[in-house]
C-alpha positions in Angstrom: -48.7 -129.8 -7.2 -52.0 -129.6 -5.8 -54.1 -132.6 -5.0 -57.4 -131.2 -6.0 -56.6 -131.5 -9.5 -55.8 -135.5 -9.4 -58.1 -138.0 -10.2 -58.2 -141.1 -8.4 -58.4 -144.5 -10.4 -61.8 -145.1 -8.7 -63.1 -142.0 -10.7 -62.1 -142.6 -14.3 -65.4 -143.0 -16.0 -65.9 -143.7 -20.2 -67.3 -139.9 -20.5 -63.9 -138.0 -20.1 -60.8 -138.5 -21.6 -58.7 -135.8 -19.9 -57.3 -136.9 -16.5 -54.4 -135.8 -13.9 -53.1 -138.7 -12.0 -50.6 -138.8 -9.6 -49.5 -142.8 -9.5 -46.3 -145.3 -8.5 -44.7 -147.6 -11.7 -44.6 -150.4 -9.4 -43.5 -152.6 -12.5 -42.7 -152.1 -16.2 -42.2 -154.1 -19.2 -41.5 -153.9 -22.9 -43.2 -156.5 -25.9 -40.8 -156.8 -28.5 -41.5 -157.6 -32.1 -41.3 -161.1 -33.0 -37.7 -162.2 -34.4 -36.5 -158.5 -33.7 -35.2 -157.9 -30.4 -34.3 -154.5 -31.1 -37.9 -153.0 -31.8 -40.2 -152.1 -29.0 -44.2 -152.5 -29.5 -45.6 -151.8 -26.8 -44.6 -150.8 -23.2 -46.8 -152.1 -20.4 -47.1 -150.5 -16.5 -48.5 -151.5 -13.4 -49.7 -148.1 -11.5 -50.8 -148.0 -8.3 -52.7 -144.7 -7.0 -52.8 -143.1 -3.1 -55.7 -145.2 -2.3 -53.6 -148.2 -3.4 -55.6 -148.9 -6.3 -53.8 -150.5 -9.2 -54.5 -149.7 -12.7 -52.4 -151.6 -15.9 -51.6 -149.3 -18.4 -50.8 -150.6 -22.0 -48.3 -147.7 -24.1 -48.7 -148.9 -28.1 -45.6 -147.3 -29.8 
């Protein structure tokens, strides 16, 4: 992968939604539905880019 197409976290802005990132997952955990241990409604991740900047990422199912 070429580094000239990678966007660092510090360069994110509200006017664009198309990014290519390279990040390491520092931590990942899932949120389960109340009362239903087998149903996940969200996955949370703490990401780190090459400049050691952090981003919390939430993915809703």
